[in-house]
Every structure is written in structure tokens, then in C-alpha cells.
PQR file of N, CA, C, O and H, with PARSE charges and radii, in Angstrom:
ATOM      1  N   MET A   1       0.820  -1.010   0.296 -0.4000 1.5000
ATOM      2  CA  MET A   1      -0.103  -0.266   0.071 -0.0000 2.0000
ATOM      3  C   MET A   1       0.929   1.085   0.021  0.5500 1.7000
ATOM      4  O   MET A   1       0.537   2.065  -0.613 -0.5500 1.4000
ATOM      5  N   LEU A   2       2.044   1.119   0.589 -0.4000 1.5000
ATOM      6  CA  LEU A   2       2.835   2.313   0.812 -0.0000 2.0000
ATOM      7  C   LEU A   2       3.184   2.902  -0.662  0.5500 1.7000
ATOM      8  O   LEU A   2       3.541   4.072  -0.794 -0.5500 1.4000
ATOM      9  H   LEU A   2       2.362   0.323   1.103  0.4000 1.0000
ATOM     10  N   LYS A   3       3.027   1.810  -2.009 -0.4000 1.5000
ATOM     11  CA  LYS A   3       3.700   3.055  -3.086 -0.0000 2.0000
ATOM     12  C   LYS A   3       2.768   3.557  -3.618  0.5500 1.7000
ATOM     13  O   LYS A   3       3.055   4.239  -4.602 -0.5500 1.4000
ATOM     14  H   LYS A   3       2.737   0.859  -1.902  0.4000 1.0000
ATOM     15  N   HIS A   4       1.504   3.477  -3.294 -0.4000 1.5000
ATOM     16  CA  HIS A   4       0.257   4.049  -3.511 -0.0000 2.0000
ATOM     17  C   HIS A   4      -0.051   5.330  -2.709  0.5500 1.7000
ATOM     18  O   HIS A   4      -0.760   6.101  -3.355 -0.5500 1.4000
ATOM     19  H   HIS A   4       1.271   2.924  -2.494  0.4000 1.0000
ATOM     20  N   TRP A   5       0.238   5.707  -1.655 -0.4000 1.5000
ATOM     21  CA  TRP A   5       0.107   6.686  -0.736 -0.0000 2.0000
ATOM     22  C   TRP A   5       1.073   8.065  -1.202  0.5500 1.7000
ATOM     23  O   TRP A   5       2.294   8.137  -1.347 -0.5500 1.4000
ATOM     24  H   TRP A   5       0.814   5.081  -1.130  0.4000 1.0000
ATOM     25  N   ARG A   6       0.000   9.118  -1.371 -0.4000 1.5000
ATOM     26  CA  ARG A   6       0.420  10.167  -1.626 -0.0000 2.0000
ATOM     27  C   ARG A   6       0.681  11.542  -0.772  0.5500 1.7000
ATOM     28  O   ARG A   6       1.579  12.383  -0.807 -0.5500 1.4000
ATOM     29  H   ARG A   6      -0.991   9.059  -1.254  0.4000 1.0000
ATOM     30  N   SER A   7      -0.536  11.387   0.029 -0.4000 1.5000
ATOM     31  CA  SER A   7      -0.565  12.542   0.916 -0.0000 2.0000
ATOM     32  C   SER A   7      -1.198  11.642   2.505  0.5500 1.7000
ATOM     33  O   SER A   7      -1.313  10.426   2.657 -0.5500 1.4000
ATOM     34  H   SER A   7      -1.266  10.704   0.057  0.4000 1.0000
ATOM     35  N   THR A   8      -1.524  12.777   3.525 -0.4000 1.5000
ATOM     36  CA  THR A   8      -2.277  12.366   4.529 -0.0000 2.0000
ATOM     37  C   THR A   8      -3.664  13.260   4.352  0.5500 1.7000
ATOM     38  O   THR A   8      -4.680  13.078   5.023 -0.5500 1.4000
ATOM     39  H   THR A   8      -1.431  13.765   3.401  0.4000 1.0000
ATOM     40  N   GLY A   9      -3.512  14.216   3.364 -0.4000 1.5000
ATOM     41  CA  GLY A   9      -5.255  14.799   2.844 -0.0000 2.0000
ATOM     42  C   GLY A   9      -5.719  14.220   2.368  0.5500 1.7000
ATOM     43  O   GLY A   9      -5.362  13.078   2.078 -0.5500 1.4000
ATOM     44  H   GLY A   9      -2.687  14.364   2.819  0.4000 1.0000
ATOM     45  N   VAL A  10      -6.830  14.809   2.046 -0.4000 1.5000
ATOM     46  CA  VAL A  10      -8.236  14.291   1.156 -0.0000 2.0000
ATOM     47  C   VAL A  10      -8.148  14.620  -0.176  0.5500 1.7000
ATOM     48  O   VAL A  10      -8.024  15.772  -0.591 -0.5500 1.4000
ATOM     49  H   VAL A  10      -7.120  15.737   2.281  0.4000 1.0000
ATOM     50  N   ALA A  11      -8.215  13.520  -0.927 -0.4000 1.5000
ATOM     51  CA  ALA A  11      -7.519  13.530  -2.695 -0.0000 2.0000
ATOM     52  C   ALA A  11      -8.681  14.731  -3.235  0.5500 1.7000
ATOM     53  O   ALA A  11      -8.378  15.778  -3.806 -0.5500 1.4000
ATOM     54  H   ALA A  11      -8.316  12.584  -0.590  0.4000 1.0000
ATOM     55  N   GLY A  12     -10.062  14.279  -2.893 -0.4000 1.5000
ATOM     56  CA  GLY A  12     -11.066  14.836  -3.733 -0.0000 2.0000
ATOM     57  C   GLY A  12     -11.045  16.677  -3.825  0.5500 1.7000
ATOM     58  O   GLY A  12     -10.608  17.323  -2.873 -0.5500 1.4000
ATOM     59  H   GLY A  12     -10.308  13.428  -2.429  0.4000 1.0000
ATOM     60  N   LYS A  13     -11.450  17.199  -4.794 -0.4000 1.5000
ATOM     61  CA  LYS A  13     -11.674  18.404  -4.979 -0.0000 2.0000
ATOM     62  C   LYS A  13     -12.504  19.072  -4.220  0.5500 1.7000
ATOM     63  O   LYS A  13     -13.695  18.762  -4.186 -0.5500 1.4000
ATOM     64  H   LYS A  13     -11.804  16.674  -5.567  0.4000 1.0000
ATOM     65  N   GLY A  14     -12.032  20.028  -3.543 -0.4000 1.5000
ATOM     66  CA  GLY A  14     -12.697  20.576  -2.428 -0.0000 2.0000
ATOM     67  C   GLY A  14     -12.586  20.035  -0.938  0.5500 1.7000
ATOM     68  O   GLY A  14     -13.347  20.272   0.000 -0.5500 1.4000
ATOM     69  H   GLY A  14     -11.065  20.280  -3.571  0.4000 1.0000
ATOM     70  N   GLY A  15     -11.600  19.357  -0.958 -0.4000 1.5000
ATOM     71  CA  GLY A  15     -11.839  18.358   0.218 -0.0000 2.0000
ATOM     72  C   GLY A  15     -12.694  17.188   0.306  0.5500 1.7000
ATOM     73  O   GLY A  15     -12.464  16.438   1.254 -0.5500 1.4000
ATOM     74  H   GLY A  15     -10.982  19.164  -1.720  0.4000 1.0000
ATOM     75  N   LEU A  16     -13.889  16.797  -0.703 -0.4000 1.5000
ATOM     76  CA  LEU A  16     -14.919  15.786  -0.785 -0.0000 2.0000
ATOM     77  C   LEU A  16     -14.190  14.649  -0.568  0.5500 1.7000
ATOM     78  O   LEU A  16     -12.996  14.652  -0.868 -0.5500 1.4000
ATOM     79  H   LEU A  16     -14.076  17.407  -1.474  0.4000 1.0000
ATOM     80  N   ILE A  17     -14.630  13.818  -0.165 -0.4000 1.5000
ATOM     81  CA  ILE A  17     -14.331  12.645   0.850 -0.0000 2.0000
ATOM     82  C   ILE A  17     -15.341  11.427  -0.168  0.5500 1.7000
ATOM     83  O   ILE A  17     -16.555  11.244  -0.073 -0.5500 1.4000
ATOM     84  H   ILE A  17     -15.600  13.816   0.078  0.4000 1.0000
ATOM     85  N   ALA A  18     -14.536  10.854  -0.946 -0.4000 1.5000
ATOM     86  CA  ALA A  18     -15.503   9.168  -1.443 -0.0000 2.0000
ATOM     87  C   ALA A  18     -15.210   7.933  -0.704  0.5500 1.7000
ATOM     88  O   ALA A  18     -14.210   7.570  -0.084 -0.5500 1.4000
ATOM     89  H   ALA A  18     -13.550  11.002  -1.023  0.4000 1.0000
ATOM     90  N   GLU A  19     -16.481   7.319  -0.960 -0.4000 1.5000
ATOM     91  CA  GLU A  19     -16.637   6.343   0.134 -0.0000 2.0000
ATOM     92  C   GLU A  19     -15.482   5.101  -0.268  0.5500 1.7000
ATOM     93  O   GLU A  19     -15.068   4.227   0.493 -0.5500 1.4000
ATOM     94  H   GLU A  19     -17.293   7.614  -1.463  0.4000 1.0000
ATOM     95  N   SER A  20     -15.134   5.309  -1.616 -0.4000 1.5000
ATOM     96  CA  SER A  20     -13.884   4.252  -1.719 -0.0000 2.0000
ATOM     97  C   SER A  20     -12.407   4.627  -0.738  0.5500 1.7000
ATOM     98  O   SER A  20     -11.580   3.805  -0.343 -0.5500 1.4000
ATOM     99  H   SER A  20     -15.470   6.020  -2.234  0.4000 1.0000
ATOM    100  N   GLU A  21     -12.402   6.137  -0.508 -0.4000 1.5000
ATOM    101  CA  GLU A  21     -11.161   5.694   0.362 -0.0000 2.0000
ATOM    102  C   GLU A  21     -11.247   5.358   1.601  0.5500 1.7000
ATOM    103  O   GLU A  21     -10.261   5.222   2.325 -0.5500 1.4000
ATOM    104  H   GLU A  21     -13.074   6.805  -0.828  0.4000 1.0000
ATOM    105  N   LEU A  22     -12.266   5.216   1.915 -0.4000 1.5000
ATOM    106  CA  LEU A  22     -12.163   4.725   3.589 -0.0000 2.0000
ATOM    107  C   LEU A  22     -12.795   3.177   3.209  0.5500 1.7000
ATOM    108  O   LEU A  22     -12.709   2.410   4.168 -0.5500 1.4000
ATOM    109  H   LEU A  22     -13.067   5.327   1.327  0.4000 1.0000
ATOM    110  N   GLN A  23     -13.368   2.624   2.072 -0.4000 1.5000
ATOM    111  CA  GLN A  23     -13.553   1.445   2.043 -0.0000 2.0000
ATOM    112  C   GLN A  23     -12.372   0.410   2.097  0.5500 1.7000
ATOM    113  O   GLN A  23     -12.190  -0.449   2.959 -0.5500 1.4000
ATOM    114  H   GLN A  23     -13.438   3.247   1.293  0.4000 1.0000
ATOM    115  N   VAL A  24     -11.742   0.635   1.178 -0.4000 1.5000
ATOM    116  CA  VAL A  24     -10.464   0.269   1.254 -0.0000 2.0000
ATOM    117  C   VAL A  24      -9.839  -0.125   2.713  0.5500 1.7000
ATOM    118  O   VAL A  24      -9.435  -1.273   2.899 -0.5500 1.4000
ATOM    119  H   VAL A  24     -11.891   1.333   0.478  0.4000 1.0000
ATOM    120  N   TRP A  25      -9.790   0.596   3.460 -0.4000 1.5000
ATOM    121  CA  TRP A  25      -9.281   0.357   5.109 -0.0000 2.0000
ATOM    122  C   TRP A  25     -10.510  -0.299   5.734  0.5500 1.7000
ATOM    123  O   TRP A  25     -10.339  -0.903   6.793 -0.5500 1.4000
ATOM    124  H   TRP A  25     -10.118   1.528   3.309  0.4000 1.0000
ATOM    125  N   ILE A  26     -11.634  -0.253   5.239 -0.4000 1.5000
ATOM    126  CA  ILE A  26     -12.426  -1.386   6.190 -0.0000 2.0000
ATOM    127  C   ILE A  26     -12.337  -2.536   5.797  0.5500 1.7000
ATOM    128  O   ILE A  26     -12.212  -3.389   6.676 -0.5500 1.4000
ATOM    129  H   ILE A  26     -11.773   0.238   4.378  0.4000 1.0000
ATOM    130  N   ASP A  27     -12.368  -2.984   4.371 -0.4000 1.5000
ATOM    131  CA  ASP A  27     -11.893  -4.010   3.906 -0.0000 2.0000
ATOM    132  C   ASP A  27     -10.763  -4.800   4.148  0.5500 1.7000
ATOM    133  O   ASP A  27     -10.759  -6.029   4.077 -0.5500 1.4000
ATOM    134  H   ASP A  27     -12.469  -2.291   3.657  0.4000 1.0000
ATOM    135  N   TRP A  28      -9.546  -3.908   4.512 -0.4000 1.5000
ATOM    136  CA  TRP A  28      -8.288  -4.256   5.056 -0.0000 2.0000
ATOM    137  C   TRP A  28      -8.533  -4.769   6.458  0.5500 1.7000
ATOM    138  O   TRP A  28      -8.094  -5.839   6.879 -0.5500 1.4000
ATOM    139  H   TRP A  28      -9.549  -2.909   4.570  0.4000 1.0000
ATOM    140  N   LEU A  29      -9.217  -3.978   7.094 -0.4000 1.5000
ATOM    141  CA  LEU A  29      -9.112  -4.384   8.339 -0.0000 2.0000
ATOM    142  C   LEU A  29     -10.456  -5.765   8.831  0.5500 1.7000
ATOM    143  O   LEU A  29     -10.504  -6.406   9.881 -0.5500 1.4000
ATOM    144  H   LEU A  29      -9.574  -3.109   6.752  0.4000 1.0000
ATOM    145  N   VAL A  30     -11.304  -5.831   7.735 -0.4000 1.5000
ATOM    146  CA  VAL A  30     -11.969  -7.112   7.797 -0.0000 2.0000
ATOM    147  C   VAL A  30     -11.238  -8.147   7.497  0.5500 1.7000
ATOM    148  O   VAL A  30     -11.247  -9.126   8.244 -0.5500 1.4000
ATOM    149  H   VAL A  30     -11.265  -5.310   6.882  0.4000 1.0000
ATOM    150  N   ARG A  31     -10.517  -8.120   6.419 -0.4000 1.5000
ATOM    151  CA  ARG A  31      -9.617  -9.336   5.733 -0.0000 2.0000
ATOM    152  C   ARG A  31      -8.756  -9.829   7.219  0.5500 1.7000
ATOM    153  O   ARG A  31      -8.588 -11.008   7.530 -0.5500 1.4000
ATOM    154  H   ARG A  31     -10.510  -7.325   5.812  0.4000 1.0000
ATOM    155  N   ASP A  32      -8.303  -8.721   7.974 -0.4000 1.5000
ATOM    156  CA  ASP A  32      -6.992  -9.179   8.838 -0.0000 2.0000
ATOM    157  C   ASP A  32      -7.616  -9.360  10.107  0.5500 1.7000
ATOM    158  O   ASP A  32      -6.845  -9.380  11.066 -0.5500 1.4000
ATOM    159  H   ASP A  32      -8.440  -7.763   7.721  0.4000 1.0000
ATOM    160  N   GLY A  33      -8.835  -9.496  10.336 -0.4000 1.5000
ATOM    161  CA  GLY A  33      -9.820 -10.120  11.319 -0.0000 2.0000
ATOM    162  C   GLY A  33      -9.807  -9.066  12.641  0.5500 1.7000
ATOM    163  O   GLY A  33      -9.883  -9.594  13.751 -0.5500 1.4000
ATOM    164  H   GLY A  33      -9.461  -9.479   9.557  0.4000 1.0000
ATOM    165  N   GLU A  34      -9.719  -7.681  12.565 -0.4000 1.5000
ATOM    166  CA  GLU A  34     -10.014  -6.709  13.389 -0.0000 2.0000
ATOM    167  C   GLU A  34     -11.221  -6.056  13.345  0.5500 1.7000
ATOM    168  O   GLU A  34     -11.681  -5.353  14.246 -0.5500 1.4000
ATOM    169  H   GLU A  34      -9.657  -7.252  11.663  0.4000 1.0000
ATOM    170  N   LEU A  35     -11.808  -6.335  12.115 -0.4000 1.5000
ATOM    171  CA  LEU A  35     -13.310  -5.942  12.270 -0.0000 2.0000
ATOM    172  C   LEU A  35     -14.161  -7.425  11.698  0.5500 1.7000
ATOM    173  O   LEU A  35     -13.737  -8.377  11.042 -0.5500 1.4000
ATOM    174  H   LEU A  35     -11.435  -6.906  11.383  0.4000 1.0000
ATOM    175  N   LYS A  36     -15.300  -7.179  12.174 -0.4000 1.5000
ATOM    176  CA  LYS A  36     -16.417  -8.078  11.269 -0.0000 2.0000
ATOM    177  C   LYS A  36     -16.740  -7.271  10.307  0.5500 1.7000
ATOM    178  O   LYS A  36     -16.517  -6.063  10.225 -0.5500 1.4000
ATOM    179  H   LYS A  36     -15.645  -6.406  12.707  0.4000 1.0000
ATOM    180  N   ARG A  37     -17.565  -8.349   9.175 -0.4000 1.5000
ATOM    181  CA  ARG A  37     -18.154  -7.687   8.127 -0.0000 2.0000
ATOM    182  C   ARG A  37     -19.077  -7.077   8.568  0.5500 1.7000
ATOM    183  O   ARG A  37     -19.889  -7.734   9.220 -0.5500 1.4000
ATOM    184  H   ARG A  37     -17.746  -9.330   9.241  0.4000 1.0000
ATOM    185  N   GLY A  38     -19.298  -5.731   8.410 -0.4000 1.5000
ATOM    186  CA  GLY A  38     -20.789  -5.135   8.491 -0.0000 2.0000
ATOM    187  C   GLY A  38     -20.832  -4.389  10.017  0.5500 1.7000
ATOM    188  O   GLY A  38     -21.790  -3.668  10.300 -0.5500 1.4000
ATOM    189  H   GLY A  38     -18.638  -5.197   7.881  0.4000 1.0000
ATOM    190  N   GLN A  39     -19.929  -4.573  10.801 -0.4000 1.5000
ATOM    191  CA  GLN A  39     -19.510  -4.258  11.943 -0.0000 2.0000
ATOM    192  C   GLN A  39     -19.453  -2.488  11.867  0.5500 1.7000
ATOM    193  O   GLN A  39     -20.052  -1.766  12.665 -0.5500 1.4000
ATOM    194  H   GLN A  39     -19.151  -5.158  10.571  0.4000 1.0000
ATOM    195  N   VAL A  40     -18.565  -1.975  10.686 -0.4000 1.5000
ATOM    196  CA  VAL A  40     -18.986  -0.599  10.439 -0.0000 2.0000
ATOM    197  C   VAL A  40     -19.197  -0.459   9.432  0.5500 1.7000
ATOM    198  O   VAL A  40     -18.779  -1.195   8.539 -0.5500 1.4000
ATOM    199  H   VAL A  40     -18.078  -2.561  10.038  0.4000 1.0000
ATOM    200  N   GLN A  41     -20.269   1.028   9.190 -0.4000 1.5000
ATOM    201  CA  GLN A  41     -20.723   1.371   8.253 -0.0000 2.0000
ATOM    202  C   GLN A  41     -19.916   2.615   7.878  0.5500 1.7000
ATOM    203  O   GLN A  41     -19.258   3.255   8.697 -0.5500 1.4000
ATOM    204  H   GLN A  41     -20.609   1.626   9.915  0.4000 1.0000
ATOM    205  N   LEU A  42     -20.025   2.936   6.460 -0.4000 1.5000
ATOM    206  CA  LEU A  42     -19.200   3.867   5.837 -0.0000 2.0000
ATOM    207  C   LEU A  42     -20.075   5.326   6.406  0.5500 1.7000
ATOM    208  O   LEU A  42     -19.432   6.339   6.682 -0.5500 1.4000
ATOM    209  H   LEU A  42     -20.560   2.416   5.794  0.4000 1.0000
ATOM    210  N   SER A  43     -21.297   5.295   6.511 -0.4000 1.5000
ATOM    211  CA  SER A  43     -21.988   6.318   6.924 -0.0000 2.0000
ATOM    212  C   SER A  43     -21.869   6.971   8.390  0.5500 1.7000
ATOM    213  O   SER A  43     -22.363   8.060   8.681 -0.5500 1.4000
ATOM    214  H   SER A  43     -21.820   4.473   6.287  0.4000 1.0000
ATOM    215  N   GLU A  44     -21.111   6.114   9.311 -0.4000 1.5000
ATOM    216  CA  GLU A  44     -21.028   6.246  10.621 -0.0000 2.0000
ATOM    217  C   GLU A  44     -19.365   6.812  10.800  0.5500 1.7000
ATOM    218  O   GLU A  44     -18.833   6.980  11.897 -0.5500 1.4000
ATOM    219  H   GLU A  44     -20.710   5.230   9.075  0.4000 1.0000
ATOM    220  N   LEU A  45     -18.664   7.072   9.396 -0.4000 1.5000
ATOM    221  CA  LEU A  45     -17.448   7.196   9.507 -0.0000 2.0000
ATOM    222  C   LEU A  45     -17.205   8.660   9.091  0.5500 1.7000
ATOM    223  O   LEU A  45     -16.623   9.427   9.858 -0.5500 1.4000
ATOM    224  H   LEU A  45     -19.097   6.936   8.505  0.4000 1.0000
ATOM    225  N   TYR A  46     -17.699   9.097   7.737 -0.4000 1.5000
ATOM    226  CA  TYR A  46     -17.764  10.698   7.362 -0.0000 2.0000
ATOM    227  C   TYR A  46     -19.188  11.523   7.183  0.5500 1.7000
ATOM    228  O   TYR A  46     -20.321  11.199   7.540 -0.5500 1.4000
ATOM    229  H   TYR A  46     -18.172   8.474   7.114  0.4000 1.0000
ATOM    230  N   THR A  47     -18.836  12.407   6.674 -0.4000 1.5000
ATOM    231  CA  THR A  47     -19.943  12.939   5.930 -0.0000 2.0000
ATOM    232  C   THR A  47     -19.641  13.906   5.137  0.5500 1.7000
ATOM    233  O   THR A  47     -18.674  14.479   5.639 -0.5500 1.4000
ATOM    234  H   THR A  47     -17.916  12.670   6.384  0.4000 1.0000
ATOM    235  N   ASN A  48     -20.005  14.506   3.965 -0.4000 1.5000
ATOM    236  CA  ASN A  48     -19.912  15.433   3.365 -0.0000 2.0000
ATOM    237  C   ASN A  48     -20.729  16.647   3.206  0.5500 1.7000
ATOM    238  O   ASN A  48     -20.633  17.494   2.318 -0.5500 1.4000
ATOM    239  H   ASN A  48     -20.790  14.041   3.557  0.4000 1.0000
ATOM    240  N   GLU A  49     -21.511  16.606   4.153 -0.4000 1.5000
ATOM    241  CA  GLU A  49     -22.645  17.417   4.481 -0.0000 2.0000
ATOM    242  C   GLU A  49     -22.466  18.680   4.544  0.5500 1.7000
ATOM    243  O   GLU A  49     -23.235  19.432   3.946 -0.5500 1.4000
ATOM    244  H   GLU A  49     -21.589  15.918   4.874  0.4000 1.0000
ATOM    245  N   PHE A  50     -21.601  19.070   5.150 -0.4000 1.5000
ATOM    246  CA  PHE A  50     -20.873  20.411   5.546 -0.0000 2.0000
ATOM    247  C   PHE A  50     -19.894  20.879   4.659  0.5500 1.7000
ATOM    248  O   PHE A  50     -19.184  21.817   5.022 -0.5500 1.4000
ATOM    249  H   PHE A  50     -20.976  18.458   5.636  0.4000 1.0000
ATOM    250  N   ASN A  51     -19.714  20.273   3.332 -0.4000 1.5000
ATOM    251  CA  ASN A  51     -18.934  20.752   2.481 -0.0000 2.0000
ATOM    252  C   ASN A  51     -19.434  21.371   1.579  0.5500 1.7000
ATOM    253  O   ASN A  51     -20.317  20.686   1.061 -0.5500 1.4000
ATOM    254  H   ASN A  51     -20.290  19.511   3.037  0.4000 1.0000
ATOM    255  N   PRO A  52     -19.268  22.824   0.875 -0.5600 1.5000
ATOM    256  CA  PRO A  52     -19.919  23.477   0.123  0.2800 2.0000
ATOM    257  C   PRO A  52     -20.094  22.752  -1.474  0.5500 1.7000
ATOM    258  O   PRO A  52     -21.064  22.711  -2.230 -0.5500 1.4000
ATOM    259  N   PHE A  53     -18.700  22.215  -1.596 -0.4000 1.5000
ATOM    260  CA  PHE A  53     -18.571  21.531  -2.915 -0.0000 2.0000
ATOM    261  C   PHE A  53     -19.285  20.304  -2.979  0.5500 1.7000
ATOM    262  O   PHE A  53     -19.101  19.696  -4.033 -0.5500 1.4000
ATOM    263  H   PHE A  53     -17.912  22.249  -0.981  0.4000 1.0000
ATOM    264  N   TRP A  54     -20.188  19.659  -2.010 -0.4000 1.5000
ATOM    265  CA  TRP A  54     -20.797  18.529  -2.321 -0.0000 2.0000
ATOM    266  C   TRP A  54     -22.351  19.156  -2.986  0.5500 1.7000
ATOM    267  O   TRP A  54     -23.069  20.124  -2.734 -0.5500 1.4000
ATOM    268  H   TRP A  54     -20.338  20.152  -1.153  0.4000 1.0000
ATOM    269  N   LYS A  55     -22.384  18.046  -3.924 -0.4000 1.5000
ATOM    270  CA  LYS A  55     -23.641  18.624  -4.504 -0.0000 2.0000
ATOM    271  C   LYS A  55     -25.055  17.927  -3.941  0.5500 1.7000
ATOM    272  O   LYS A  55     -26.224  18.263  -4.133 -0.5500 1.4000
ATOM    273  H   LYS A  55     -21.801  17.260  -4.128  0.4000 1.0000
ATOM    274  N   GLY A  56     -24.575  16.999  -3.292 -0.4000 1.5000
ATOM    275  CA  GLY A  56     -26.012  16.867  -2.758 -0.0000 2.0000
ATOM    276  C   GLY A  56     -26.618  17.401  -1.171  0.5500 1.7000
ATOM    277  O   GLY A  56     -27.439  17.030  -0.331 -0.5500 1.4000
ATOM    278  H   GLY A  56     -23.625  16.726  -3.136  0.4000 1.0000
ATOM    279  N   GLY A  57     -25.779  18.344  -1.353 -0.4000 1.5000
ATOM    280  CA  GLY A  57     -26.204  19.615   0.175 -0.0000 2.0000
ATOM    281  C   GLY A  57     -27.248  20.464  -0.193  0.5500 1.7000
ATOM    282  O   GLY A  57     -27.771  20.477  -1.307 -0.5500 1.4000
ATOM    283  H   GLY A  57     -25.113  18.645  -2.034  0.4000 1.0000
ATOM    284  N   PRO A  58     -27.543  21.168   0.749 -0.5600 1.5000
ATOM    285  CA  PRO A  58     -28.779  22.005   0.617  0.2800 2.0000
ATOM    286  C   PRO A  58     -28.669  23.077  -0.703  0.5500 1.7000
ATOM    287  O   PRO A  58     -29.600  23.841  -0.957 -0.5500 1.4000
TER
END
């Protein structure tokens, strides 16, 4: 994974967070037995709700 690491920041335009950015870590933790499948939901980890670049916002 280290060869794919680019920064500690959020890569999306305007700081938008993509589900795929977090899902890779959940999958990894499930594969390593640290989490059970379904134990953590993406909606519990992040929101773009307060980001003005989010198209689903008010």
C-alpha cells in the first residue's frame, strides 16, 4: 500500500471524501480480522454534508 500513498490529505476536489477512500481500510481490517463484516458502516465514519462542494447538500 505504501507505494500508492500520496499524502495525509483528502484527494477529492474541495476536500470531498469518496466512499472508496475509506472502504479500502474497512476491507483491509475485515480481511485481517480486526473488524467483522458489517461491523462498521461508511455512513458512521464521514459526511460531506458541511462541505460546500458537495452536490447533495442544501
